[in-house]
N, C-alpha and C positions, 0 to 999 in steps of 0.2 A: 729579706726586706732591711733597710739600714738599721743599725744598732740603735740610733738616737729616735726612730720611730715613735715609740712609747709618747717620749717628752714631745716632739712635735706635734703629736695628735693631741695633747691636751696634758701631758704629763707637767709642763712648764706653769701653765694656766692654774692648774691643780695645787701644785707646792704654794704659788703665790696665794691663792685663797686661803690655803690652811696659814701661811703665814700673817695674813691680816686677821684673821680668824684669831689666832694665837695672842696677837698684840693687841687686839681688843678686848677679847673675851678671857684673858689669863687670870685674872682671880677667881671668877668663877668655876674656870676649868679647874684651875687648882684645888679649889673648894670641893670638887667633887671627891677629890684623890685624898685631901688633908682636911679631914674635920674641922679639927680645932684652930683652922687657918685663921688668923684675926682678920677683921672685915676692913680695915683702913691700911692693912701692911701690904707691902710690895713682895709678890713673890719671889723676886730676884733676891731681896736683902734675907727672905725668909730662908731661902737655900742656903745662902753664906753664914748666916748665924749659926744654923743648926747643922752645919757640917753635912748637907744632902747634896754636895757637889757631884759626887760619884755616882748617886743615885738618877741625878737630875742628867747627867750625861749618858746612862745607862737606857733611862727612856727614850733620848733622841737617837740613839743607836738603834733601838728597836724601832722607831719607826723610821728612819732613813733605812734600815733593811727590809722592811716590811714594804717600803715603796719601792725599792730596787728588785726586791722577788718578784711584787707585781706587774713592775716594768717587763721584767726578763720573759716571766710567764707569759704575758701579752704579746711580746717580741716573738718567741718562739711558736706562737697559737696563730700567728697572722702570716699565712703561707699563699702561695700562689703557684700555678703552673699555666704554660700553654701546650695545646695541643694542634693537630691540624684544623680545629673547627671552633675553639674556644678558648677565651682565656678565662681562667676561673679562679676567684680569691674566697679564701675561708678566713674567718677571723673570730674573735671571741674567746674567753675564758669560760662564764659561766651559761652567755646565750652566745649560741654559734650562728653565724652568719655564712651564707653561701650565694655568692654572686659570680654569673658568668655572661661573658660577651661574646655571641656568635661573629666570627671572625667577618663573616658575609655580610651582616651588618653594622659594621662598624662604618662612621659616620666622620669620624676624626680622632686623632689623638692628641693630645695636650700636655706639654710639659711644662710645670710651674715650679717656680723657686723663689720661694717667699724669701725674705732677707735673712729671717732667723735661720733658717733651713739652707741658705746658703753658707752660712758660717760653719754648717758641720758638714758641708758638702754633700748635702741631700737636696730631691727632687720629687715631687709630686707627678705621677703619672696619670693621666685621666683618659680613659678609654669611652670616647662618646658615642652612643648608639642611638637607633632609631625610636621613637617610645617617651613617654614620660618618666621620669625617674630610672631611667634604664642604663644609664652610666657604669662604670665600673673604677674604680681608682686602687691605684696602688701606692699609697702612703707609709713609708716614703721609701726611695731608692736612692743609691748614690747615683750622682749625677752622671758621670759616665756611663753605668748600669743603664738608666732610664735610655738615654740617647740609643746604645745598643738593642735594647729592648724594643724601643719603635721601631728601630728598621726590621728586627725580626717580625714583630707582628704584622707591619705592614707587608713584607716578603710572603707570610703567607696567607693575607688576604689579597695580595695582587694574584695568586694562582700560579707565579713563575716557580722554577725548579732551578733557578737559579740561586747559589749560595750567597747570603748576606755576608760574610766575613771574607775580605778580599787581604791581599799581603799586607796593603797599606795600612788597612785598620787593625790586623795583627800586630803588625809592629807599633801602631799606636798604642795598643793597650800595654805592651813590654814595657813602652817609654814611660807611661803612666806610675807601673812599678817601680819605678828606678827614681822618679820623683818624689822628693819628700813632702810630708804634710803641706807645711808653708807655702812651697811651690806651687803645688796642686791646688790651694785653695786660691792664690792669687791668679794661677791661670784661667781657673774658672771663673773668677770674677771678671777679668779682662776679656773674657773669648766671647767673640762675635755672636748675637743671638740665633744667627743662622748656622749649620752646624757646616763646616766646610768640606766633609765628607759626603754630604746629600745635596747640599744646596750651592748655587753660584755663589762668589765670595762677597759679592755686593749683592744691595737691594735694587728692585727695578724701579724703585721710588725714593727719592730721598726728600724727607720732611723736615725741612729747617724749621729752625727756631723761630724765627719772622714768620713765616706764614701759620705755625700753628698757634701764635699767642694773636695772630688778627685774626684767624677762624674763632677763636673763644670770645674776642672782644666784639664782633660782630654776629654773634649767636645770639637766639631767641632769651636766652638765660639771661644777658645782658642787658636787654630789651626790657624784660620782666624786672629787674635790678633797676634801670633807672627809672619807670615808671614808680616801684616802691620809695626810692628815694625822694622826687619831685612830690608824692601824696604826701609823704611825711614833712617834708619842708613847708609845703603848703598848709598841713594841718598845723602845723606850730605857728606859722605867719599867722594864721587866721585867728586862732585860739590864744596862742600864746603858753599854750600846754606842753610842759617838756617831756610830761610822762611817755611819748610815744619811743622816747630815746629809749627806754629799757625794754621795748620789742626789739630795738634795732642790735643790739649786742649777741642776742641768738643767731638772728637772722645774717649778720654779718659771717659769723661763724661758721654758718651752714654755707653762704654762699661761697666763703674762702676753702672750706674743705671740698666742695663740689669742682670748682676751678683747680686745685690743686691735683684734686684725685685726675680731672681729666688731662691736664698737662704732663704730668709724672707717667701716667700710663700711655702717653701718646710718643715719650721720649725714647730712642733708641729704636724706632720703627724700622720694621723691614718686612720685604715680601719677595718672594722668588719663588721659580718652578722647581722643582725634584721630579727624577722618575716617579714618585709615588704620590703625587699632587703637589698643592699650593703650600708651602711654609711661610706661615706670618708670625712674627717675632716682635715685641715690643714690652718697652721698662723699663724703669732705673734701678731701684731699689731691688722691689721683688718682680720679676723676669718671668714671661710665658712668652712659648713658641708652640703653635699647635699646624697641624699636616692636615690637610683636607685632602683626601684620596681623591682620583678621578671620578666625575659623575655623581658627587655628593651634593653639588649646589644646585637647589631645585628651581630658583628665580634670583637674579640681579636687579637691583634699581640703584639707578644711577639719580640725583636728585642735587638742586642748585635752591636755596633759601634766596629770598630776594636781596638781603645784603650781602651776599657773596658775590652778584651778577657783576658787580664792578671789577672787583680782582679776578672773576674767572675761574671759582672754586668749586668744587664738586665734591659729594659724598658718595659712597658705595655702601650699599648694603646688601644682605644673601637673605634669604629663606634655606633652612636647614633643617632634615628632619630629627636634628638631635639640638639639647639646648646643655651648655656646659656651665657648671657651677663658677666659673672662673670668668670674670667682666674682661671684653676685648679691647681692642685700640681704643683710644679716646677715655676710658672709665666707663662704655657703655657696653650693653650687651653683645654677648660675641659672635652676634650677626654683621657688627660693622667692620667690615674689611679695609676700606679706606679713609681714615676721618677726615682728610682732608686734601685735595690734590686739582693740579689744573688739568686741562682736557689732553695733555702728553700721559701725564700721568693715568688716567683714565683709559685711555687707549690702551696703554701697555698692561691695566689691571684687567682688564676686559679681555685681552690676548691671551693672557694667564690662565681665567676661569673660563673661558668660553673657546677652547681649541677649535670645538666642532663648526663653528662660525665662522673659521677662516680655513680648516686644515680641507675640507670636503668642497671647498670651492673651487673652481677652475680661474682662469686669470680672468676671465671676465665677471663671473661670478664675486671674486675677492674684490675687485673694485667698488662692485656694486652693493656687496655687504658692507663694506668699510663706509661707502656715502650713504648708507641707512644710518649706521651709527653716529656719523657725523651731523648728518641733518635731524637725526634725533635729539642732539642736545641742545643745539642753540638756532635750530631752522625756525622763523617764525609761522612754516605751512605756506604750503602751495602745490601744485598741480603735479610739478615735476621733481616732489625731495623723496619718491621712494615710497610715501606713506597712502595708505587710502584715507582721507580726513575727512571730518564732519562735513555735511551740507552748511550753507549759508541760514538754514530755518534751524539749525542747531543753535542759535546765537541767543534763543528764547530762554536756553536752559544752561549755556556754557557763553557767559556773557561776553569774558575777555579771552576764554582758551581754545574757542571752536575752530580756528585755524589750525592749531598745533594740534587737535583733539585726534588723532588717527593710528591705525595699526599697519602693520609689514609683515611679510612670513619671509625670512631668509635662508639659507642653505643651515640646518641645524638648529633654527632657534625661531621663535616668537616673539615681536617687537611692538610693544605697546606704548604710544609718547601723548604725555597728557600734560596740565597746567602751563599758563602764561606767567602768572606770578609767581609759583612755587613750580620750577620745572622737574619733571621727572620723566624715566626713560626706564621701562620695566621691560626685561628680555629672560624670558623662560625657554629653558633646552627644551628641546622637542620630546626628547626621550622621559623626561622628569614630570609631563604633563599628567595630570590623573584625570583631570574630563573638562569639557567647556560647556558653557552653558548661556543661554539667550532670555532676554527679559524684556519685556513690553507691556507697561502698565497702559492704563487710559490717556493720559497727558502725550506719553512718547507714541502711542497708536495713533494719536490724532495728528500729529507732526511727522510720521512715517519714519520713526526713528527706533530704535533699539539700545539695549545697554547689552556689552558680551562681559564672560568674567571666564579667566583660565584658573582652574585649581590645581593648586600646588599645596604642600603641606605648610600648616601655621606657621605665622611668622610676623614681623613688622610689613611684609610687601604685599599688598592687594593687587593681584592682576586683573584688575578690571578697567573696563573703557567705557565710559556712556554716551548717549545722544550721536550714536553712529546710523547711518542712511540704513533703512531695515534690509534692502538688499543687498547691500554691501555686507551687511551681518550676516545675513543666510549665507552668501557664498561664502566667507570668513570661515563661519561654523563648518561647514561642509568639507572646506581645504585642509581645516586644523586637524577634523576627525581622521582623514586620509593620512596627512604625514607623520602625525603622531603615533597612529599604529604601527606605520611602517619603521619609523625610528624607534621604536620601543622594539619591535621584531629583531634589528640589527645592532640593537645595543649590548656592546660586552665590557663597558667600564665598571662593572663589577668584579670582572678578573682581568683588570687593567693592562698586566702584564703575562697573561697565560700563554702567549705566542713563544716567550722568550726560552730557548732550551741550554742546558748548561754547557759550557765551552769543552 
């Protein structure tokens, strides 16, 4: 591990806490070791007046030596290894921990570079696994070592026998050895978030500053803030009591922190495809970039709040079988893949995340698949939009959205469309489907309607659709059961490069 790992994992905070304790309780601490110390005297003056400078320096040196020895032992006891099956991490001095990540269960690999760690040229590598609290962290590695280690882990997980080290990569490593420390740190700070050796040099989506600021201004948080301000002004104008302003100060700090976190997290946003999956990067001072291997996205949701309707902006979220400890783009959970984008951006990201939607389609099916996605975003519904929509009698339960409420089965994916005020399009890759269910209560039975639910891993996306014609729902249930089994049997995404052979 990186030699500064003990400091970055809590050593700096420990030293700071010790300094605060000593500064505030130095009289009491000094009294423990010097029984005749005067109660009103200053320890520093006492040391100077009694010629105890040498002893004081000795005590400081012993404390520093103890910290250095403790940090060194902690560093030496923090080890990891990679085999053909697992990534294993061992750490701890008195209490030992041993965590393993199976390569066939890896859902993503995230490299985080906090600002302080970047000053030391270090990075944290987090291996995301399916399950709760199953992730494995390597804190901290050298920045270049973290990138190389991620490539090696993905190579082993992909099932390929092709060596990860190419001639260019070897030359890059030799070049790093020739650089001095200052040049290396500057290059790491200025380096693009996407690794040029593994991803295209440019992101497929450009998140410009104006769109980012506009998306924050038109968010639900802004509406809530305006409502609070209006309520506060009304209260002061009605009662003449300015006591409410005391509550405004912490509220203003909280909202400012929220907006700054979302703004800074979305800066330098980038997304691109690599041979080992999708690479998503973001961050200004503290940066993060994550690789999502093929087949690890269980469902995709494209949504559009009402206030984003005018500029034509959309947001993309995903359901994954793991949850990273690091916040994703926009300062939200790591399920947010695209914080804000237009229709062109959405189509590019969907083509990147759902290649089976287009790759397996023929010329005719290709245009049909694209048409379904396009109409799923903005179509108001109709008989020829590629979806099976709710009948008119569903307007009793879906007052505004019954025309847009529908489903479609495309090549490799299941598509649900819903919402008229808050538009949503949910895409579930067929191999990732776990089960499908129908539900019909007494009201739905009286209206000859049914609800359908596509079960995937837990997350922010709920792949359900209500108020569908019961006969259409039954046919959908049967068709989904057939295509999902066939897709799962032919799925090879868990070993996405197994067919590659060494040259």
